N, C-alpha and C positions, 0 to 999 in steps of 0.2 A: 423359218418358213413363213411366208406372208399369208395372212388370213384375208379372204376377199369378201365374203358375204356376211350379212348380219346374223344369219343362222350359224355360220362357222364361228363367228366371234362369240355368240351366246353360248354355244356348245363348249368353246374353249374356257370361257368364264365359269361355266358349270363344272367342268372337270377340275379346274384349278381350285374351286371352292371345296369340292368333295375331297380333293387331295389333302387339304389342310386338316381335315378331320380323321384321316386314316392314321391310326395309332402307329407309332414308331415300331418298325419291325413287322408290320402287317401289310397286306396287299389287298386292294379292293378290286373286285370284278364287277363291272357294270354291264347288265344285259341291255342291249339296244336293238332297235329294229334296223332296217336297211335304209333309213332316211339318209339322204345325201350328206347332211351335216354330221351324221354319226359315223360315216364311213370314209369321209374325205381324208386324203393324205395331208391336208393342210393343218391338221391338229397337231399340237405339240403335247403328246400324251405324257402326263407326269409319270415318273418312274414307279410310283406306288399304285398305279391303276392300269388295269387291262380292260379292254372292251370285248364283250362276247356277243357277236351279232346273232340274232335269231334267224332261223331259216326263213326264206322269203315267203313261204306260204304256210305260216303257222300262227295265225292270230290267237289261237287258244293258249299259246305260251306267253303272249304279250298282255300284261295286266291292264294296260290302258285300253286295249280293245275290249276287255271285259267291263271296264268303266263305261265306255260309250254304249255297250250293249245294255247294261243295267239302266242307264239314263234313258235310252230309247224305249226300253220295255216298260219302265215305270212312269215316265213323264212325257215323252214326246211321240210315242207310236200312235198310229191311226188318228191323226189330227190334221186339220186343215187350218192354215194360218192366213189371216187377211192381208198381211203385208210383211215386209222385211223387219220392221220395228217389232212386230209381234213375235216373229221368229226369234229375234235377239232377246227380247224380254223373257219369253218362255224358256229359252235355252239357259239364260242366266238363273231363272228360278229353279230349273231342273238341276243345274250344277250346284246351287246352294243347298238344295234338299240333299243331294248326294254328299256334299262336303261336310254336312253335319252328322253323318252316319259313320263315326270313327270305327266302330266294330266291323262294319261292312267294308270300309276302305282297307282295314288291316287284313281281312280275310281275302279280298280280291288281290291285294299286293303281296301276300305271303305265298311261298312255295316251300313245302316240307322238304323237298330235295335240295333246297338252297341253304338250309339252316345247318350250321356246323355244330 
């Protein structure tokens, strides 16, 4: 199958890389949202991976939605920016603050129901 967009290509590379680290005899299930590059039929899904799409209106189940919510609440909410450059600078600062909180990242990304 031919891959057409940079998003499809990146997703394919991501899946191929994950597949390399799935132990022999095991199977990975990757939870994805309904972004076009997650659901396209153009992907060549490795045999040891399945995709589990989230329901369309369930941001509470998507860890990245909780990341954005935390960043907004703790760094970017109720602010006015003077220009585009300041928005980018402040968003980068906010991301770096978040990225240095490994315990927070682990708690946001963990789901007790997903641990075997």
